[in-house]
C-alpha positions in Angstrom: 106.7 -69.8 80.3 108.7 -67.3 81.6 110.5 -67.1 84.7 109.4 -63.9 85.2 105.8 -65.1 84.2 106.0 -67.9 86.7 107.2 -65.3 89.4 104.4 -62.7 88.7 101.8 -66.0 89.0 103.4 -67.1 92.4 103.1 -63.4 93.7 99.4 -63.5 92.3 98.6 -66.4 94.1 100.4 -65.2 97.4 98.1 -62.3 97.3 95.2 -63.8 96.7 95.9 -66.9 99.2 96.6 -63.6 102.0 92.8 -62.5 100.8 91.7 -65.8 102.6 93.6 -65.3 105.7 92.0 -61.3 105.9 88.5 -62.5 105.5 88.9 -65.7 108.1 90.1 -62.9 110.9 86.4 -60.9 109.9 84.5 -64.1 109.5 86.0 -64.9 113.2 86.3 -62.1 115.0 82.6 -62.6 115.5 82.6 -65.5 117.3 84.1 -63.3 119.8 82.0 -60.1 119.5 78.9 -62.5 119.9 79.2 -63.1 123.6 81.3 -59.8 123.8 78.2 -57.5 122.9 76.1 -60.2 124.7 77.6 -59.0 127.9 78.2 -55.2 126.9 74.4 -54.4 125.8 73.2 -57.1 127.7 71.3 -58.8 124.7 69.8 -62.0 124.6 70.7 -64.4 122.6 68.1 -63.6 119.6 69.5 -59.9 119.8 73.6 -61.4 120.1 73.1 -63.5 117.2 72.5 -60.5 115.0 76.0 -60.1 114.4 76.2 -62.4 111.9 72.7 -61.7 110.5 73.9 -58.2 109.8 77.3 -59.6 109.0 75.8 -62.3 106.3 72.9 -59.6 105.0 76.3 -57.8 103.6 77.3 -61.2 101.5 73.9 -61.2 100.3 72.7 -58.1 98.4 76.8 -57.1 97.6 77.4 -60.4 95.9 75.2 -59.8 92.3 77.2 -56.3 92.1 80.5 -57.8 92.6 79.6 -60.3 90.2 78.8 -57.4 87.7 82.1 -55.4 88.6 83.9 -58.6 87.6 82.6 -58.9 84.6 83.2 -55.5 83.5 86.4 -54.5 85.0 88.1 -57.9 86.1 89.1 -59.9 89.3 92.0 -57.0 90.3 89.3 -54.1 90.5 87.1 -56.3 92.6 89.6 -57.1 94.7 90.4 -53.7 95.4 86.9 -52.2 96.0 86.4 -55.0 98.5 89.6 -54.1 100.7 88.5 -51.0 100.7 85.2 -51.6 101.9 86.5 -53.8 104.9 88.9 -51.7 105.8 86.3 -48.7 106.1 84.0 -50.8 107.7 86.9 -52.1 110.5 87.3 -48.3 111.2 83.3 -47.6 111.4 84.2 -49.9 115.1 86.1 -46.7 116.7 82.6 -44.5 116.4 80.4 -47.0 117.0 82.1 -48.1 120.7 82.7 -44.1 121.0 78.9 -43.9 121.6 77.8 -46.9 122.7 75.2 -47.7 120.3 74.8 -51.6 119.3 73.2 -50.5 115.8 76.3 -48.9 114.8 77.9 -52.3 115.1 75.7 -54.1 113.0 76.1 -51.4 110.6 80.3 -51.9 110.6 80.0 -55.7 110.1 77.1 -55.4 107.4 80.0 -52.5 106.1 82.7 -54.9 106.3 81.0 -58.0 105.1 80.1 -55.8 102.1 83.2 -55.9 100.9 84.1 -59.6 101.7 81.5 -60.5 99.1 83.2 -58.7 96.6 86.9 -60.3 98.0 85.2 -63.9 98.1 83.4 -63.6 94.6 86.5 -62.7 93.4 89.2 -64.7 94.8 87.1 -68.5 94.6 86.7 -68.4 91.1 89.9 -67.1 90.3 92.0 -69.5 91.9 89.5 -72.7 90.4 90.5 -71.5 86.9 94.2 -70.9 87.2 95.2 -74.2 86.5 93.9 -78.0 85.8 89.7 -77.9 86.0 90.5 -81.6 86.9 91.6 -80.7 90.2 89.9 -77.3 90.4 88.8 -78.8 93.7 92.0 -79.4 95.1 93.3 -76.1 94.2 90.3 -74.3 96.0 91.0 -76.0 99.2 94.6 -75.6 99.3 93.8 -71.9 99.0 90.8 -72.3 101.7 93.1 -74.3 103.8 95.3 -70.6 104.6 91.5 -69.3 105.8 92.1 -71.0 109.5 95.0 -69.6 109.8 92.9 -66.0 109.8 90.1 -67.7 112.1 92.4 -68.7 114.4 94.4 -65.3 115.1 90.8 -64.0 115.2 90.1 -66.3 118.1 93.2 -65.4 120.1 93.4 -62.2 119.4 90.0 -61.4 120.1 90.1 -63.4 123.4 93.1 -61.5 124.6 92.6 -58.1 123.8 87.9 -58.2 123.1 87.3 -60.4 126.3 88.2 -58.9 129.1 87.2 -62.0 131.3 84.7 -59.7 133.7 81.9 -61.6 133.9 79.4 -59.7 136.7 76.6 -62.3 137.9 73.2 -60.6 137.3 72.9 -60.3 141.4 76.3 -58.3 140.9 74.7 -56.0 137.9 71.5 -55.4 140.2 73.7 -53.9 142.8 75.4 -51.8 140.4 74.5 -48.1 140.0 73.0 -46.5 136.9 76.5 -45.0 136.3 78.5 -48.6 137.4 76.6 -49.8 134.8 77.6 -46.8 132.1 81.4 -47.2 133.3 81.1 -50.8 132.7 79.7 -50.8 129.3 81.9 -48.2 127.8 84.9 -50.0 129.0 83.5 -53.4 127.3 82.8 -51.4 124.6 86.0 -49.8 123.6 88.1 -53.0 123.7 87.1 -53.2 120.4 88.0 -50.3 119.1 92.1 -51.0 119.0 91.8 -54.1 117.1 89.9 -53.0 114.6 91.8 -50.0 114.3 94.8 -52.1 113.3 92.6 -54.7 111.1 91.9 -51.2 109.0 95.2 -50.6 108.9 96.6 -54.1 107.6 93.4 -54.5 105.5 94.5 -50.5 103.8 97.8 -51.5 103.4 97.5 -54.5 101.5 95.2 -52.3 99.3 97.9 -50.8 98.5 99.9 -53.5 97.4 97.1 -55.2 95.6 97.0 -51.4 93.5 101.5 -51.3 92.7 101.2 -55.5 91.9 101.4 -55.9 88.2 98.7 -58.5 87.7 98.4 -61.2 84.9 95.8 -60.2 82.0 93.1 -62.3 82.8 92.9 -60.5 86.8 93.0 -56.8 85.4 90.2 -57.4 82.6 87.6 -59.7 81.3 89.2 -62.7 79.6 88.4 -63.0 75.8 86.7 -65.7 75.7 84.3 -64.1 78.6 83.9 -61.2 76.5 82.7 -62.7 73.2 80.4 -65.6 74.9 79.4 -63.7 78.0 75.6 -63.7 78.1 73.8 -60.5 79.8 73.3 -60.5 83.2 69.3 -61.5 83.4 70.1 -64.5 80.7 72.9 -65.8 82.8 70.4 -65.7 85.8 68.4 -67.7 83.6 70.2 -70.3 82.6 71.3 -71.1 85.9 68.2 -71.2 87.0 67.5 -73.7 84.8 70.8 -76.1 86.2 69.2 -78.4 88.9 72.5 -79.5 89.8 73.7 -75.9 90.2 70.9 -75.0 92.5 71.4 -78.0 94.7 74.6 -76.3 95.4 73.8 -72.9 96.4 71.0 -74.8 98.8 73.9 -76.5 100.0 76.3 -73.8 100.6 73.4 -72.3 102.3 72.8 -75.0 104.8 76.6 -75.5 104.8 77.2 -72.1 106.1 74.4 -71.4 108.8 75.5 -75.0 110.6 79.5 -73.5 110.2 78.4 -70.2 111.5 75.9 -71.4 113.9 78.2 -73.8 115.6 80.7 -71.4 116.4 78.8 -68.1 117.3 77.1 -70.1 120.1 80.2 -72.2 120.8 81.6 -69.9 123.9 78.0 -69.9 124.6 77.4 -73.5 124.5 80.6 -74.4 127.0 79.5 -70.8 129.4 75.9 -72.6 129.7 76.3 -76.8 129.7 79.5 -76.8 131.4 79.9 -73.2 133.0 82.9 -72.1 131.7 84.0 -68.6 131.9 84.8 -66.7 128.4 88.6 -66.8 128.2 88.5 -70.8 128.7 85.5 -71.0 126.4 87.2 -69.2 123.7 90.3 -71.6 124.0 88.3 -74.7 122.9 86.9 -72.4 119.8 90.6 -71.9 119.2 91.4 -75.5 119.4 88.5 -76.3 117.3 89.5 -74.1 114.2 92.5 -75.5 114.8 90.9 -78.8 113.8 89.3 -77.1 110.9 92.6 -75.8 109.6 94.2 -79.7 109.8 91.2 -80.8 108.0 91.6 -78.7 105.4 95.4 -80.3 104.6 94.0 -83.6 105.8 91.0 -83.7 102.9 93.2 -82.1 100.5 95.6 -84.9 100.6 92.8 -87.2 101.4 91.2 -86.1 97.9 93.8 -87.3 95.7 92.2 -91.0 96.0 89.2 -90.1 97.1 86.4 -88.5 95.3 85.7 -85.0 97.1 82.1 -85.5 96.9 82.4 -89.1 99.1 84.7 -87.4 101.3 82.6 -84.4 101.7 79.4 -86.8 102.0 81.0 -88.9 104.6 82.2 -86.0 106.8 79.0 -84.1 106.6 77.3 -87.4 108.6 80.0 -87.8 111.1 78.8 -84.0 111.7 75.1 -85.2 111.8 75.7 -87.6 114.3 78.3 -84.9 116.5 75.8 -82.2 117.0 72.9 -84.8 117.7 75.4 -85.9 120.3 76.0 -82.8 121.6 72.1 -81.2 121.8 71.4 -84.2 123.8 74.3 -85.1 125.9 75.7 -81.7 127.0 78.3 -81.5 129.4 81.9 -81.5 128.5 81.4 -84.4 126.4 79.0 -82.2 124.3 81.0 -79.7 124.0 84.0 -82.0 122.5 81.7 -83.6 120.1 81.2 -79.3 119.1 84.3 -78.8 118.5 85.0 -81.8 116.5 82.9 -81.0 114.1 85.3 -78.3 112.4 87.9 -80.8 111.4 84.9 -82.6 109.5 83.3 -79.0 108.2 86.5 -78.1 106.3 86.4 -79.4 103.1 82.3 -78.4 103.0 82.6 -74.7 101.7 85.4 -75.2 98.4 84.5 -78.7 97.3 80.4 -77.1 97.5 81.6 -74.3 95.6 84.3 -76.0 93.4 81.7 -78.7 91.9 78.5 -76.3 91.6 80.4 -74.2 89.5 82.4 -76.8 87.6 82.0 -76.6 83.6 80.0 -73.3 83.5 81.9 -71.6 81.2 80.7 -68.1 80.8 78.4 -68.6 83.6 81.0 -68.9 86.5 81.1 -65.2 87.0 77.4 -64.9 87.9 77.1 -68.8 89.2 80.4 -67.4 91.9 78.1 -64.1 93.1 75.0 -66.7 93.8 77.0 -69.0 95.8 77.9 -66.2 97.7 75.2 -65.1 98.1 74.0 -68.2 99.7 76.6 -67.4 102.5 73.2 -65.4 103.9 72.7 -68.8 105.8 74.8 -67.8 108.5 72.2 -64.9 109.1 69.5 -67.1 109.0 70.3 -69.9 110.8 72.6 -68.0 113.7 69.3 -65.8 114.5 67.1 -68.8 114.4 69.2 -71.1 116.8 69.0 -67.7 119.2 65.5 -67.8 119.0 65.7 -71.4 119.9 67.9 -71.0 122.7 65.6 -68.3 124.1 62.9 -70.4 124.0 64.5 -73.6 125.6 68.3 -73.9 125.8 71.4 -73.1 123.8 72.3 -77.5 123.7 68.8 -77.5 121.9 69.5 -75.2 119.7 72.7 -77.4 118.0 69.3 -79.0 116.4 69.6 -76.7 113.5 73.1 -77.6 112.4 72.4 -81.3 112.7 69.6 -80.9 109.6 71.8 -78.3 107.8 74.9 -81.5 107.7 72.1 -83.8 106.5 71.7 -81.8 103.7 75.4 -81.3 102.7 75.6 -84.9 103.0 72.8 -85.3 100.4 74.3 -82.7 97.9 77.7 -84.6 98.4 76.3 -87.7 97.4 74.1 -86.7 95.0 77.2 -84.6 93.3 79.3 -87.8 93.8 76.4 -89.4 91.7 76.5 -87.1 89.0 80.3 -86.9 88.2 80.3 -90.5 88.3 77.3 -90.4 85.8 79.0 -87.9 83.5 82.3 -89.8 83.5 80.7 -93.1 82.2 78.9 -91.3 79.7 81.8 -89.7 78.3 84.2 -93.3 78.2 85.2 -94.3 75.2 82.2 -96.7 73.9 83.7 -100.2 72.6 83.4 -101.2 69.3 80.2 -103.1 68.1 81.3 -106.5 66.9 
C-alpha cells in the first residue's frame, strides 16, 4: 500500500470516528433535556420520557431507508444525508423554543435521530470491514470508544448551558401568576436555542468536510462483490429472518439500548428523588458515569485481546443486572452510585452485539446493519415504560426494567460465546483416521 493510500485511509477513518463523537453528543443531550423539559412544560415522568420515544422512533423508521441508500450509492452518500438531517433537526430547536411547543421539540428530536440512523447504519459496518474480520469486534469497540467523549461533552455543556439550576418547589409554582409562569417557561425553553444552533453549525461544517474529502472507492460506491452478489431487499430480509443467531442479536440490541437509555435518561431524576440532589449536581453524577463508560470501552477493548468478547459481555451484563437490582431496592446515595457504576460495564455491549450479529453475513451485512439500528427503538419503548412505572410507584422501582434487559444481554453473550466455540471446533482440522 502506498503512503498516499495509507494517508487517505487514515483520514477517512478519522472522519468516521468523529461521527461517533457527534452522535454521542446528540444522544446524551437528551438525558439533560428530559429533566429540563419536564420542568419547563410541567410534565409527568411518562410525558418527559417521550423525548427518547420521539428520538428513537427516528432510528426505527429511517434505518431501512438508510440501508437502501447505502446499497445504491455507497457509505459516503449515506453519511451526507445523515449529517444534513442531523443539522436540520438541530436548527428546529430554535422555533420550537420560540413558540413554546413541546411537540415541536419532539419533532426536532425525531429529525435529528433520522439523521443519526443514516450515520450509525453506515459507520458501524464500515468500521468492521476496514480490516481483518477476526478483529472486527475490537476495531468497532475502539471506534465506539470515541462515542462517550461526545456523551461526556453533551452532559457537561448541557448542564452548564441548558440546565438553569432554578428549581421552584410546587408551593412556589402555585404562588406564581400566569405571567410569571409564562416567563419562567420561556426562559427555560430559550436556553436550548444557542446550544443546538452551535451543534447545527458544527454538523453542517462536517458535512462540507465529508463532501470535499476523497474517500476510498469502498465508501463512495457499492463494492463489486456486493453488486454481483447482493440480493434484493426482500430476499435479504427473508434470509435474515431465517438466522436465529442474528435475530437473537437484534433482540439483545433492543433490550440493551432500552437499558442504557433508560438508566441515563432517569439518573438525574433518580438522584433528585432518592437523594434530594439539585439538577446540576445530579448532572455531575451522570457525567462521571459517562466517564466510566468511556474508560470501560478502552479497558474492555484491551481485555478482548485475551478474553472472548462475548464471554466478557455476558459477565458485564450479569454484573449490571445485580447493580440495577441493588439500585432499585437499596435507594439513596448507595443506589445512585450503583446506578452510575453500570455505565462502565455497559461500555462494550452495543459494539460487541453489533459486530457479533453481522459477522459472516457477507452481502446481507448492510441490510442486517439496518435491523440492528432499528433495534435502537428499545430506547423509546423502555424509557416510556420506565416513566409509566415511576408515575405509578416511584423512580427506583422503574430501575427493575433495565435489570431485566441486562439479563437478556447476558443470555445473548453466553449463547454467542457457545456458538463461536462450536464454529471454531467444527472448523478445526480433524485428526487423520488410523
